[in-house]
Backbone as numpy.savetxt, mean C-alpha at the origin, in Angstrom:
# Nx Ny Nz CAx CAy CAz Cx Cy Cz
-5.32 -45.31 -17.90 -5.05 -44.80 -16.56 -4.10 -43.61 -16.60
-3.06 -43.71 -17.41 -2.10 -42.62 -17.54 -2.77 -41.37 -18.08
-3.72 -41.59 -19.03 -4.40 -40.45 -19.63 -5.23 -39.71 -18.59
-5.96 -40.47 -17.73 -6.79 -39.87 -16.70 -5.91 -39.10 -15.70
-4.79 -39.72 -15.33 -3.87 -39.07 -14.39 -3.35 -37.77 -14.96
-3.04 -37.78 -16.27 -2.53 -36.58 -16.92 -3.58 -35.48 -16.92
-4.84 -35.86 -17.17 -5.92 -34.87 -17.18 -6.09 -34.24 -15.81
-6.04 -35.10 -14.75 -6.17 -34.59 -13.38 -5.03 -33.64 -13.05
-3.81 -34.04 -13.45 -2.65 -33.20 -13.18 -2.77 -31.87 -13.89
-3.26 -31.89 -15.15 -3.43 -30.67 -15.91 -4.48 -29.77 -15.27
-5.55 -30.37 -14.80 -6.61 -29.60 -14.16 -6.11 -28.96 -12.88
-5.31 -29.71 -12.11 -4.75 -29.18 -10.87 -3.84 -28.01 -11.16
-3.02 -28.15 -12.22 -2.10 -27.08 -12.60 -2.88 -25.84 -13.02
-3.95 -26.04 -13.79 -4.75 -24.92 -14.26 -5.39 -24.19 -13.09
-5.89 -24.96 -12.11 -6.51 -24.34 -10.94 -5.50 -23.51 -10.17
-4.28 -24.05 -10.00 -3.24 -23.33 -9.29 -2.83 -22.08 -10.04
-2.80 -22.20 -11.39 -2.36 -21.07 -12.21 -3.32 -19.90 -12.11
-4.62 -20.20 -11.95 -5.63 -19.13 -11.92 -6.07 -18.78 -10.50
-5.52 -19.48 -9.49 -5.86 -19.16 -8.11 -5.36 -17.77 -7.76
-6.14 -17.06 -6.96 -5.77 -15.70 -6.57 -5.71 -15.59 -5.06
-4.80 -14.76 -4.59 -4.70 -14.49 -3.16 -5.70 -13.39 -2.83
-6.65 -13.70 -1.95 -7.72 -12.75 -1.64 -7.90 -12.61 -0.14
-8.56 -11.54 0.26 -8.91 -11.32 1.66 -10.09 -10.37 1.72
-10.75 -10.32 2.86 -11.79 -9.33 3.10 -11.20 -8.23 3.97
-11.43 -6.98 3.61 -10.94 -5.86 4.39 -12.12 -5.01 4.86
-12.15 -4.75 6.16 -13.19 -3.93 6.76 -12.54 -2.68 7.35
-12.97 -1.52 6.90 -12.43 -0.26 7.42 -12.86 -0.07 8.86
-11.88 0.16 9.75 -12.20 0.29 11.17 -11.73 1.62 11.77
-11.18 2.50 10.96 -10.79 3.80 11.48 -9.54 4.35 10.82
-9.10 5.48 11.31 -7.91 6.12 10.74 -6.83 6.21 11.80
-5.60 6.35 11.31 -4.46 6.55 12.19 -3.99 8.00 12.07
-2.68 8.17 11.93 -2.13 9.51 11.80 -2.41 10.08 10.41
-2.61 11.40 10.35 -2.87 12.05 9.08 -3.46 13.43 9.31
-3.84 14.07 8.21 -4.40 15.42 8.26 -5.72 15.44 7.49
-6.70 16.16 8.04 -8.01 16.26 7.39 -8.24 17.65 6.79
-7.18 18.43 6.70 -7.32 19.78 6.15 -6.68 19.89 4.77
-6.79 18.81 3.99 -6.15 18.72 2.68 -7.19 18.79 1.56
-6.86 19.50 0.51 -7.67 19.53 -0.71 -6.84 18.94 -1.85
-7.44 18.05 -2.63 -6.73 17.48 -3.77 -7.51 17.73 -5.06
-6.76 17.81 -6.15 -7.34 17.93 -7.49 -6.74 16.81 -8.34
-7.60 16.04 -8.99 -7.10 14.95 -9.84 -8.03 14.80 -11.04
-7.44 14.89 -12.21 -8.20 14.77 -13.46 -9.44 15.66 -13.48
-9.31 16.87 -12.98 -10.42 17.80 -13.00 -11.37 17.69 -11.83
-11.17 16.70 -10.95 -12.01 16.54 -9.77 -11.35 17.23 -8.58
-12.17 17.78 -7.71 -11.67 18.47 -6.52 -12.35 17.88 -5.29
-11.58 17.61 -4.22 -12.17 17.03 -3.02 -11.37 17.43 -1.79
-12.11 17.67 -0.70 -11.49 17.84 0.60 -11.37 16.46 1.23
-10.18 16.09 1.67 -9.95 14.70 2.08 -9.15 14.61 3.38
-9.22 13.42 3.98 -8.27 13.02 5.01 -7.13 12.33 4.27
-5.92 12.78 4.50 -4.74 12.16 3.89 -3.92 11.55 5.01
-3.80 10.23 5.00 -3.03 9.59 6.05 -3.31 8.11 6.14
-2.99 7.56 7.30 -3.07 6.13 7.55 -4.52 5.67 7.74
-4.90 4.60 7.03 -6.20 3.96 7.21 -5.98 2.63 7.90
-6.97 2.17 8.64 -6.86 0.89 9.34 -7.95 -0.05 8.84
-7.53 -1.26 8.44 -8.46 -2.27 7.95 -8.28 -3.58 8.70
-9.40 -4.22 9.04 -9.38 -5.54 9.67 -9.48 -6.59 8.58
-8.54 -7.52 8.54 -8.50 -8.56 7.51 -9.16 -9.84 8.02
-9.86 -10.53 7.12 -10.50 -11.81 7.47 -10.72 -12.62 6.21
-10.93 -13.91 6.37 -11.27 -14.79 5.25 -10.21 -14.86 4.19
-8.94 -14.78 4.58 -7.86 -14.79 3.60 -7.69 -16.11 2.89
-7.27 -16.03 1.64 -7.00 -17.22 0.82 -5.58 -17.10 0.29
-4.86 -18.22 0.26 -3.50 -18.22 -0.26 -2.54 -17.50 0.66
-1.68 -16.67 0.08 -0.63 -16.02 0.87 -1.16 -14.94 1.80
-2.46 -14.61 1.70 -3.03 -13.57 2.56 -3.76 -14.15 3.78
-3.82 -15.46 3.89 -4.56 -16.07 4.99 -3.97 -15.71 6.35
-2.66 -15.55 6.41 -2.02 -15.26 7.70 -2.40 -13.89 8.25
-3.03 -13.03 7.41 -3.46 -11.72 7.88 -4.77 -11.78 8.66
-5.46 -12.92 8.63 -6.77 -13.04 9.28 -6.71 -12.57 10.74
-7.65 -11.70 11.09 -7.76 -11.23 12.46 -6.83 -10.07 12.79
-6.01 -9.64 11.83 -5.08 -8.55 12.08 -5.64 -7.23 11.54
-5.38 -6.17 12.25 -5.70 -4.83 11.77 -4.44 -4.27 11.12
-4.53 -3.98 9.84 -3.36 -3.54 9.09 -3.48 -2.07 8.71
-2.34 -1.42 8.59 -2.29 -0.02 8.17 -2.16 0.04 6.67
-3.01 0.83 6.02 -2.99 0.93 4.57 -3.02 2.40 4.14
-2.66 2.61 2.87 -2.80 3.92 2.24 -3.50 3.70 0.92
-4.45 4.57 0.60 -5.27 4.32 -0.58 -4.55 4.76 -1.86
-4.85 4.07 -2.93 -4.19 4.36 -4.21 -5.10 5.09 -5.18
-6.37 5.24 -4.83 -7.32 5.93 -5.73 -8.33 6.72 -4.89
-8.30 8.03 -4.97 -9.19 8.86 -4.15 -10.63 8.90 -4.63
-10.91 8.35 -5.81 -12.25 8.47 -6.38 -13.26 7.53 -5.74
-12.80 6.47 -5.05 -13.72 5.53 -4.42 -13.64 5.63 -2.90
-14.44 4.80 -2.22 -14.54 4.89 -0.77 -14.21 3.55 -0.11
-13.86 3.62 1.17 -13.63 2.41 1.95 -14.97 1.82 2.39
-14.94 0.59 2.90 -16.17 -0.07 3.32 -16.11 -0.45 4.79
-17.11 0.01 5.56 -17.20 -0.36 6.97 -17.86 -1.72 7.15
-18.47 -2.25 6.09 -19.09 -3.57 6.16 -18.09 -4.68 5.78
-17.04 -4.31 5.13 -16.07 -5.30 4.68 -16.36 -5.72 3.25
-15.32 -5.90 2.48 -15.50 -6.29 1.08 -14.30 -7.11 0.63
-14.49 -7.89 -0.43 -13.43 -8.74 -0.92 -12.38 -7.98 -1.71
-11.12 -8.29 -1.45 -9.99 -7.69 -2.17 -9.11 -8.80 -2.73
-8.50 -8.50 -3.87 -7.56 -9.41 -4.51 -6.18 -8.77 -4.51
-5.17 -9.56 -4.18 -3.81 -9.04 -4.25 -3.41 -8.91 -5.72
-2.89 -7.74 -6.11 -2.51 -7.50 -7.49 -1.13 -6.85 -7.54
-0.55 -6.84 -8.73 0.68 -6.11 -8.95 0.34 -4.62 -9.02
1.28 -3.77 -8.62 1.03 -2.32 -8.57 0.42 -1.78 -9.87
0.92 -2.12 -11.06 0.33 -1.57 -12.29 -1.11 -2.02 -12.55
-1.61 -3.01 -11.78 -2.99 -3.49 -11.95 -3.99 -2.74 -11.09
-3.52 -1.77 -10.33 -4.44 -0.89 -9.63 -5.17 -0.04 -10.66
-5.95 0.94 -10.23 -6.75 1.75 -11.15 -6.03 1.98 -12.49
-6.52 1.35 -13.57 -5.82 1.41 -14.86 -5.73 2.81 -15.46
-6.59 3.72 -15.03 -6.52 5.10 -15.54 -5.30 5.84 -15.02
-4.66 5.26 -14.02 -3.49 5.92 -13.45 -2.28 4.98 -13.41
-2.40 3.87 -12.69 -1.25 3.06 -12.35 -0.68 2.25 -13.51
-1.47 1.93 -14.49 -0.99 1.14 -15.62 -0.01 1.92 -16.49
-0.18 3.23 -16.55 0.68 4.10 -17.35 2.05 4.20 -16.66
3.12 3.85 -17.39 4.47 3.81 -16.79 4.48 2.92 -15.55
3.79 1.80 -15.65 3.59 0.91 -14.50 4.87 0.42 -13.85
5.88 0.08 -14.64 7.13 -0.44 -14.07 7.81 0.61 -13.18
7.83 1.85 -13.65 8.45 2.93 -12.88 7.66 3.18 -11.60
6.34 3.12 -11.68 5.51 3.36 -10.50 5.66 2.23 -9.49
5.77 1.00 -9.97 5.98 -0.14 -9.07 7.26 0.05 -8.25
8.35 0.39 -8.94 9.63 0.57 -8.27 9.56 1.72 -7.26
8.91 2.82 -7.65 8.82 3.98 -6.77 8.00 3.68 -5.52
6.88 2.98 -5.69 6.02 2.64 -4.55 6.75 1.68 -3.61
7.43 0.67 -4.17 8.19 -0.24 -3.33 9.25 0.51 -2.53
9.95 1.42 -3.19 10.96 2.22 -2.49 10.32 3.10 -1.42
9.20 3.74 -1.76 8.51 4.62 -0.82 8.12 3.87 0.44
7.49 2.72 0.29 7.02 1.96 1.45 8.19 1.41 2.26
9.23 0.96 1.58 10.38 0.44 2.32 11.16 1.55 3.01
11.08 2.74 2.46 11.79 3.89 3.03 11.01 4.53 4.18
9.69 4.69 3.99 8.96 5.53 4.93 7.77 4.94 5.66
7.33 3.73 5.32 6.10 3.18 5.89 6.17 3.10 7.41
7.26 2.58 7.95 7.36 2.42 9.40 7.34 3.76 10.14
7.74 4.82 9.46 7.78 6.14 10.11 6.43 6.84 10.10
5.44 6.29 9.40 4.14 6.97 9.31 3.00 6.12 9.88
3.33 5.00 10.49 2.32 4.15 11.11 2.69 3.93 12.58
1.69 3.69 13.38 1.95 3.45 14.79 1.81 4.70 15.64
1.89 4.49 16.95 1.61 5.56 17.90 2.59 6.72 17.80
3.83 6.44 17.43 4.83 7.50 17.39 4.88 8.28 16.09
4.00 7.98 15.16 4.04 8.63 13.85 3.58 10.08 13.94
4.06 10.89 12.99 3.70 12.30 12.91 2.60 12.49 11.88
1.58 13.27 12.22 0.42 13.45 11.35 0.79 14.09 10.02
1.68 15.07 10.03 2.07 15.74 8.79 2.85 14.81 7.87
3.69 13.97 8.47 4.45 13.02 7.66 3.52 11.95 7.06
2.54 11.50 7.86 1.57 10.52 7.35 0.77 11.10 6.19
0.38 12.38 6.31 -0.34 13.04 5.22 0.55 13.14 3.98
1.80 13.47 4.19 2.75 13.57 3.07 2.93 12.23 2.39
2.94 11.15 3.18 3.10 9.80 2.61 1.93 9.48 1.69
0.71 9.78 2.15 -0.46 9.52 1.30 -0.44 10.36 0.03
-0.06 11.61 0.15 0.02 12.48 -1.03 1.07 11.94 -2.00
2.18 11.42 -1.48 3.22 10.85 -2.32 2.69 9.65 -3.11
1.89 8.79 -2.45 1.29 7.65 -3.15 0.42 8.12 -4.30
-0.44 9.08 -4.04 -1.34 9.59 -5.10 -0.54 10.23 -6.23
0.45 11.03 -5.89 1.23 11.71 -6.92 1.97 10.71 -7.80
2.56 9.69 -7.20 3.25 8.66 -7.97 2.25 7.96 -8.90
1.08 7.61 -8.37 0.10 6.87 -9.16 -0.41 7.65 -10.36
-0.61 8.94 -10.21 -1.17 9.74 -11.30 -0.12 10.28 -12.26
1.08 10.57 -11.77 1.99 11.36 -12.60 3.40 10.81 -12.83
3.86 9.88 -12.01 5.27 9.50 -12.12 5.56 8.78 -13.43
6.57 9.28 -14.16 6.97 8.65 -15.43 8.42 8.20 -15.39
9.01 8.17 -14.21 10.40 7.79 -14.07 11.32 8.97 -13.86
10.79 10.18 -14.04 11.60 11.39 -13.87 11.17 12.15 -12.62
12.13 12.79 -11.97 11.83 13.56 -10.77 10.91 14.74 -11.10
11.06 15.31 -12.28 10.24 16.45 -12.67 8.75 16.12 -12.69
8.42 14.86 -12.96 7.00 14.47 -13.03 6.33 14.49 -11.66
7.11 14.62 -10.58 6.56 14.64 -9.23 6.41 16.06 -8.69
6.56 17.05 -9.54 6.32 18.44 -9.15 4.84 18.62 -8.85
4.52 18.99 -7.61 3.13 19.06 -7.19 2.35 20.19 -7.86
3.05 21.09 -8.52 2.37 22.20 -9.19 1.94 21.88 -10.60
2.30 20.69 -11.09 1.94 20.30 -12.45 1.38 18.88 -12.45
0.81 18.47 -13.58 0.36 17.09 -13.72 -1.11 16.88 -13.44
-1.51 15.62 -13.45 -2.90 15.24 -13.24 -3.34 15.35 -11.79
-2.38 15.25 -10.86 -2.71 15.28 -9.44 -2.00 16.45 -8.76
-2.76 17.19 -7.95 -2.21 18.31 -7.19 -2.84 18.32 -5.81
-2.12 18.90 -4.86 -2.65 18.94 -3.48 -2.30 20.26 -2.82
-3.18 20.70 -1.94 -2.96 21.92 -1.18 -3.77 21.86 0.10
-3.93 23.00 0.75 -4.70 23.07 1.99 -6.14 23.49 1.69
-7.05 23.16 2.58 -8.46 23.51 2.40 -8.68 25.01 2.30
-7.79 25.78 2.90 -7.95 27.23 2.85 -7.53 27.84 1.52
-7.14 26.98 0.58 -6.77 27.44 -0.74 -5.29 27.66 -0.93
-4.51 27.52 0.12 -3.07 27.73 0.01 -2.31 26.47 -0.36
-1.02 26.63 -0.53 -0.14 25.49 -0.80 0.00 24.64 0.46
0.54 23.44 0.30 0.77 22.58 1.45 1.61 23.31 2.48
1.28 23.13 3.76 2.05 23.83 4.78 3.47 23.26 4.84
4.34 23.99 5.52 5.77 23.69 5.49 6.07 22.29 6.03
5.39 21.87 7.10 5.66 20.56 7.68 5.36 19.43 6.70
4.23 19.54 6.02 3.88 18.50 5.04 4.84 18.54 3.87
5.18 19.73 3.39 6.04 19.84 2.21 7.43 19.29 2.47
7.99 19.57 3.63 9.33 19.05 3.96 9.31 17.53 3.98
8.29 16.96 4.60 8.18 15.50 4.65 7.93 14.90 3.27
7.11 15.59 2.47 6.83 15.11 1.12 8.10 15.07 0.28
8.91 16.11 0.37 10.16 16.14 -0.38 11.07 14.98 0.03
11.14 14.73 1.34 11.98 13.64 1.83 11.48 12.28 1.34
10.18 12.06 1.41 9.60 10.78 1.01 9.74 10.54 -0.50
9.51 11.57 -1.29 9.65 11.42 -2.74 11.11 11.20 -3.13
12.04 11.83 -2.41 13.45 11.56 -2.66 13.79 10.10 -2.35
13.20 9.59 -1.26 13.41 8.19 -0.92 12.82 7.24 -1.94
11.70 7.65 -2.53 11.03 6.79 -3.52 11.75 6.77 -4.86
12.48 7.83 -5.16 13.08 7.95 -6.50 14.61 8.01 -6.45
15.20 7.61 -5.32 16.65 7.64 -5.20 17.29 6.86 -6.34
18.35 7.42 -6.92 19.03 6.77 -8.04 19.61 5.44 -7.58
19.40 4.41 -8.37 19.91 3.09 -8.03 18.82 2.05 -8.18
19.12 0.82 -7.84 18.13 -0.25 -7.98 17.01 -0.10 -6.96
15.93 -0.80 -7.22 14.80 -0.78 -6.30 15.27 -1.22 -4.92
14.84 -0.47 -3.89 15.29 -0.76 -2.53 14.74 -2.09 -2.06
15.61 -2.95 -1.56 15.20 -4.24 -1.01 15.20 -4.15 0.51
14.61 -5.14 1.15 14.63 -5.10 2.59 13.69 -6.12 3.18
13.32 -5.91 4.43 12.50 -6.88 5.14 11.01 -6.59 4.97
10.68 -5.66 4.09 9.29 -5.26 3.89 8.73 -5.79 2.58
7.55 -6.38 2.64 6.84 -6.84 1.46 5.67 -5.90 1.20
5.63 -5.28 0.04 4.58 -4.34 -0.31 3.44 -5.10 -0.99
2.21 -4.89 -0.50 1.04 -5.61 -1.04 0.01 -4.59 -1.52
-0.47 -4.78 -2.73 -1.53 -3.94 -3.29 -2.83 -4.74 -3.31
-3.91 -4.14 -2.83 -5.23 -4.78 -2.78 -6.17 -4.07 -3.75
-6.84 -4.84 -4.60 -7.80 -4.26 -5.55 -9.20 -4.77 -5.28
-10.17 -3.85 -5.33 -11.59 -4.18 -5.26 -12.30 -3.48 -6.40
-13.27 -4.15 -7.00 -14.02 -3.54 -8.10 -14.95 -2.44 -7.61
-15.35 -2.50 -6.32 -16.37 -1.56 -5.85 -15.91 -0.65 -4.72
-14.72 -0.88 -4.18 -14.24 -0.03 -3.09 -12.82 0.43 -3.35
-12.38 1.35 -2.53 -11.09 2.00 -2.70 -9.92 1.00 -2.60
-9.06 0.99 -3.61 -7.88 0.14 -3.58 -6.91 0.60 -2.49
-6.16 -0.35 -1.93 -5.27 -0.05 -0.82 -3.88 -0.64 -1.05
-2.89 -0.04 -0.41 -1.53 -0.56 -0.43 -1.02 -0.61 0.99
-0.32 -1.69 1.34 0.25 -1.82 2.67 1.63 -2.44 2.57
2.28 -2.58 3.71 3.58 -3.25 3.77 3.59 -4.15 5.00
4.12 -5.35 4.84 4.19 -6.31 5.94 5.60 -6.90 5.96
5.99 -7.52 7.08 7.31 -8.17 7.11 7.39 -9.30 6.10
8.56 -9.50 5.53 8.77 -10.62 4.62 8.62 -11.93 5.41
8.18 -13.03 4.74 8.03 -14.32 5.43 9.29 -14.74 6.18
10.47 -14.49 5.62 11.72 -14.88 6.28 11.88 -14.14 7.60
11.46 -12.89 7.62 11.55 -12.10 8.85 10.59 -12.64 9.90
9.37 -12.99 9.46 8.39 -13.56 10.38 8.90 -14.87 10.95
9.54 -15.69 10.10 10.08 -16.96 10.57 11.16 -16.73 11.61
12.01 -15.73 11.37 13.08 -15.42 12.31 12.51 -14.98 13.65
11.44 -14.16 13.58 10.77 -13.71 14.81 10.21 -14.91 15.56
9.60 -15.85 14.79 9.04 -17.05 15.40 10.10 -17.89 16.09
11.24 -18.04 15.43 12.35 -18.81 16.01 12.84 -18.14 17.28
12.93 -16.81 17.25 13.38 -16.07 18.42 12.44 -16.24 19.59
11.13 -16.17 19.31 10.14 -16.34 20.37 10.18 -17.76 20.94
10.39 -18.74 20.04 10.47 -20.14 20.50 11.66 -20.32 21.42
12.77 -19.67 21.09 13.96 -19.76 21.93 13.73 -19.16 23.30
13.03 -18.04 23.33 12.71 -17.39 24.60 11.84 -18.30 25.46
10.85 -18.94 24.82 9.95 -19.83 25.57 10.70 -21.02 26.14
11.64 -21.58 25.34 12.42 -22.72 25.82 13.27 -22.33 27.03
13.88 -21.13 26.95 14.71 -20.69 28.06 13.87 -20.48 29.33
12.64 -19.96 29.13 11.77 -19.76 30.29 11.40 -21.09 30.94
11.13 -22.10 30.10 10.75 -23.41 30.63 11.90 -24.01 31.41
13.14 -23.88 30.88 14.31 -24.41 31.58 14.50 -23.72 32.91
14.27 -22.40 32.92 14.42 -21.66 34.16 13.40 -22.11 35.20
């Protein structure tokens, strides 16, 4: 009997160890951003929209189940693939597990920079009050970090490296985008430990569609919000 129990326990542990947090993401539109951007990466050239993408989450498993039915703001980590309007399965991964041709190289440095970037600037580039040029700069910062960041500020020079960006008319990034880009990259690479806060950065990987990165409130923050709402409801009932 003990042997059977041990086998069951081992099997349960193995299942838990290999379980993955997954969700389905369906592209439902764009938010703030600019569509007059040209990018070059690893010899490829493309005219793109750089900015906030919106995805509807459903069918979540594990820690992503609470996203079901929510439309989340994301920024793509690989320009070579496309989003899906039909919806596709995504797995939550660590930042270095995104496109291995880019993110795996100097992965620890890129993880820290992306976490800092999202905690520093994500709230300022999503939502109705966001600025289109800043949202475009945020997306360009994600791509530049993914392709070129090696832990040094010099590696984020937009005039060098595997990834470069400019305007469709052939010129350099306009002044509004460049000012925002400088600010966001400074926030991502500020000297000191990785920025902590109430934001949880999540990377989504798909084998057939464009990988995405988003930020959501930490569970503790959500719990605090829930407690606050419960208190308001109790006060209303008493009144």
